[in-house]
C-alpha positions in Angstrom: 107.1 113.9 41.6 110.6 114.1 41.6 112.5 110.8 43.4 113.2 112.6 46.9 109.8 114.0 47.1 108.1 110.2 46.5 110.5 108.9 49.2 108.3 110.8 51.9 105.2 111.5 49.9 102.4 110.1 52.5 104.4 112.2 55.3 104.3 115.4 53.0 100.6 114.9 52.6 100.3 114.6 56.4 102.1 118.1 56.5 99.6 119.4 54.4 96.7 118.6 56.1 98.2 119.9 59.2 99.0 123.3 57.5 95.6 123.8 56.9 94.5 122.7 60.1 96.8 125.1 61.8 95.8 128.0 59.5 92.5 128.2 61.3 91.7 131.4 62.7 88.6 133.3 63.5 89.9 136.4 61.6 88.8 135.6 57.7 91.4 137.5 56.5 94.2 135.5 58.0 93.1 132.2 56.7 92.7 133.6 53.5 96.3 135.3 53.1 97.4 132.2 54.5 95.7 129.5 52.3 96.8 132.2 49.3 100.4 131.8 49.7 100.5 128.2 51.4 98.5 126.6 48.4 100.4 128.4 45.6 102.4 125.2 46.3 106.6 125.5 45.7 108.9 122.6 46.1 108.3 122.2 49.7 112.1 121.8 50.4 112.3 122.8 54.1 109.7 120.4 55.4 111.1 117.9 53.1 114.0 118.0 54.8 112.8 117.6 58.2 110.9 114.7 56.7 114.0 113.1 55.1 116.6 113.7 57.7 113.9 112.2 60.4 113.3 108.9 58.3 117.4 108.8 57.7 117.6 108.6 61.5 115.1 106.0 61.8 112.9 108.2 63.9 110.0 105.9 64.8 107.3 108.7 65.8 104.6 111.3 64.1 106.0 114.4 65.6 108.4 114.9 62.6 105.3 116.0 60.6 104.5 118.9 63.6 108.1 119.8 62.8 107.9 120.0 59.5 104.8 122.2 59.3 106.6 124.4 61.9 109.8 125.3 59.5 106.9 125.9 56.7 105.5 128.0 58.7 108.1 130.3 59.6 109.7 129.9 55.3 105.9 131.1 54.6 106.2 134.2 57.0 109.5 135.2 55.8 108.4 135.0 52.0 105.5 137.1 53.1 107.7 140.0 54.9 110.5 139.4 51.8 108.0 140.2 49.0 106.6 143.4 50.8 110.1 144.3 51.4 111.5 143.7 48.0 108.1 145.2 46.6 107.4 142.0 44.9 104.5 141.6 42.4 105.2 138.2 41.1 106.0 134.6 43.2 105.4 131.0 41.6 103.6 132.4 38.4 101.0 134.5 40.0 100.6 137.7 42.0 102.2 138.1 45.3 100.1 137.8 48.4 101.3 141.9 49.2 100.1 142.5 45.4 96.7 141.0 45.9 95.9 141.8 49.6 98.2 144.9 50.8 101.3 145.1 52.3 99.8 145.8 56.0 97.7 142.4 55.9 100.6 140.5 54.3 103.1 141.5 57.2 100.5 141.1 59.8 99.7 137.6 58.3 103.1 136.8 58.4 103.8 137.5 62.1 100.7 135.2 62.8 102.4 132.5 61.1 105.4 133.1 63.1 103.4 133.0 66.3 101.4 129.9 65.4 105.1 128.5 64.4 106.1 129.0 67.9 102.6 127.8 69.7 103.1 124.4 67.6 107.1 124.3 68.9 105.6 124.8 73.0 103.7 121.7 72.1 106.3 119.6 70.4 108.2 120.2 74.1 111.9 120.4 73.5 113.9 123.2 74.6 117.1 122.2 72.4 114.6 122.6 69.1 112.8 126.2 70.4 116.4 127.3 70.9 117.8 126.3 67.6 114.3 127.5 66.0 114.3 131.1 67.8 118.2 131.6 67.2 117.7 130.6 63.3 114.3 133.3 63.2 117.0 135.7 64.6 119.8 134.9 62.1 117.0 135.1 59.3 115.8 138.9 60.6 119.5 139.9 60.8 120.2 139.0 56.9 116.9 140.5 55.7 118.5 143.8 57.4 121.6 143.1 55.6 120.2 142.5 52.6 118.2 145.7 52.9 121.5 147.9 53.9 123.6 145.9 51.0 120.5 147.0 48.1 121.8 149.0 45.6 125.3 149.1 46.8 127.7 147.8 43.9 130.5 147.6 46.2 129.4 144.6 48.0 131.9 141.7 48.1 131.2 138.1 47.3 132.1 137.6 51.3 129.5 140.1 52.3 126.9 138.3 49.5 127.7 134.7 50.9 127.3 136.1 54.6 123.6 137.0 53.5 122.7 134.2 51.7 123.9 131.8 54.4 121.8 133.7 56.6 118.6 134.5 54.6 118.5 130.9 53.1 120.8 128.1 54.5 120.2 129.0 58.2 116.7 127.5 58.0 117.7 124.3 55.7 120.4 124.1 58.6 117.6 124.4 61.1 115.1 122.0 59.6 118.1 119.3 59.2 119.5 119.4 62.7 116.0 119.7 64.4 115.1 116.6 62.8 118.2 115.1 64.2 117.3 116.2 67.7 113.9 114.9 67.4 115.3 111.8 66.1 117.6 111.6 69.4 120.9 111.1 67.0 124.2 111.5 68.7 126.4 114.9 68.3 128.2 113.7 65.3 124.9 112.8 63.1 123.4 116.0 64.7 126.6 118.1 63.0 126.4 116.3 59.9 123.0 117.0 59.3 123.6 120.8 60.1 126.5 120.7 57.6 124.0 118.7 54.8 121.8 122.0 55.4 124.1 124.4 55.5 126.0 123.5 52.2 122.6 122.6 50.4 121.0 125.7 51.3 123.9 127.6 50.1 123.8 125.7 47.1 120.2 126.3 46.4 120.2 130.0 46.4 123.6 130.1 44.4 121.6 128.5 42.0 118.3 130.4 42.5 120.5 133.8 41.8 122.2 132.1 38.9 118.3 131.2 37.5 117.8 135.0 38.2 119.8 135.8 34.9 119.6 132.8 32.8 116.3 131.1 33.4 113.0 130.6 31.6 110.2 133.4 33.3 107.6 130.8 32.6 109.3 127.9 34.6 110.7 130.3 37.6 107.2 131.9 38.0 109.0 135.4 38.7 110.3 138.0 36.5 113.7 137.6 35.1 115.8 140.5 36.2 114.2 140.8 39.5 117.2 140.9 41.5 118.5 143.8 39.2 115.5 145.5 39.1 115.5 145.3 43.4 119.1 146.4 43.1 120.7 143.2 44.6 124.4 142.7 43.8 124.4 138.6 43.7 127.2 136.3 42.6 126.9 136.6 38.8 126.9 140.6 39.4 129.8 141.0 41.6 132.1 138.4 39.9 131.0 140.5 36.4 131.9 143.7 38.0 135.5 141.7 39.4 136.3 141.0 35.7 135.3 144.3 33.7 136.5 147.9 33.9 135.6 151.3 32.7 132.5 151.9 31.0 131.3 147.9 31.0 131.9 148.0 34.8 130.1 151.3 35.1 127.3 150.2 33.3 126.7 147.5 35.9 127.7 149.8 38.7 125.0 151.9 37.4 122.1 149.2 36.7 122.6 148.1 41.1 122.3 151.7 42.0 119.6 152.5 40.6 118.1 149.2 39.9 117.7 149.7 36.3 116.8 146.8 33.9 116.8 149.0 30.7 120.1 147.7 29.9 119.3 144.1 31.1 120.6 142.3 27.6 123.7 144.4 27.7 124.6 143.3 31.4 123.3 139.6 30.6 126.0 139.9 27.5 128.6 140.8 30.0 128.1 138.5 32.8 128.4 135.7 29.8 131.5 137.0 28.8 132.9 137.6 32.1 132.1 133.3 32.9 130.1 135.0 35.9 127.4 132.4 35.4 129.8 129.5 35.2 131.7 130.5 38.2 128.5 130.8 40.1 127.4 127.3 39.0 130.6 126.2 39.7 130.5 127.5 43.2 126.7 126.1 43.8 128.3 122.7 42.7 131.2 122.5 45.2 128.4 123.0 47.9 126.3 120.8 46.7 129.2 118.1 46.7 130.2 118.8 50.3 126.5 118.3 51.0 126.8 115.0 50.1 129.9 114.5 51.5 128.3 115.1 55.2 125.8 112.9 54.5 128.3 109.9 55.2 128.1 110.6 58.7 124.3 109.1 58.8 122.8 105.8 58.0 123.2 104.5 54.6 119.7 103.9 53.7 117.1 104.8 51.0 116.6 107.8 52.9 120.0 108.9 52.8 120.0 108.4 49.1 117.0 110.5 48.5 119.2 113.6 50.3 121.7 112.7 47.8 119.5 113.2 45.0 118.5 116.2 46.6 121.6 117.1 46.5 122.5 116.8 43.2 118.5 118.5 42.2 119.5 121.9 44.1 122.2 122.4 41.2 120.8 120.5 38.0 117.0 122.2 38.3 115.8 124.8 35.8 113.3 126.3 38.2 
């Protein structure tokens, strides 16, 4: 267990218990698919962000467990939908829910998890938190559509790419931290600082994910190397490499993105490395991780904040 996970281990156990409770449905397939994807594990970073932020801001109650569960349900719903859209067959080292149960059940259970999250939000009783999360789910949906539009398009710019990863990934990190600050009764400056931490952490996390798709270990990642290329996703390593190649080399990358081909993956990997594209992506991730740590200066200096600093460092040092 990593230090930032250990810091909220008891609360995270309560979140896991609540996930099981709230997955209950009279329809067996709903529970089967919900348990299948939740039990797959994962880093639980988004609920951990809720717990750490609430604790750092000295929240005395227990409703942060409810909020962390809500955030995890929203995230899990996006995973179910993502895997259908991307036609993915492997996540966290085992078949995706759509590969195991089919596309239609996966989409519908994703909808169930979204609606269950909003049922729980009503019980939480904070209009400010509901406002943040309703806007966030809308932004995530926009990001999904934008990524679909960008797929197999080798002309996507770095700015376009950053917009998509903000909407698809960073937005929920922001919301996890900001809503926890609202729950803790923080002032505007601390709510803004919590949002900034989540914003930069989410970007750092996704940048490194996109880097690992080209240099990670398949067993450690639990997914296939080159999946992004196979799906025609123009992520930063490819965008940077295209900007630093020309002629046949650039055409090779453009062709691979356009047709989602990985038959020349080894050649493309060599180009990405030679152009310094992986180093560039790692550097950009590091800049956001550092900005996340800077944002924490506005929060109380305690063990929870130090765990959040550790999480920022982990976001760019990890290999999975």
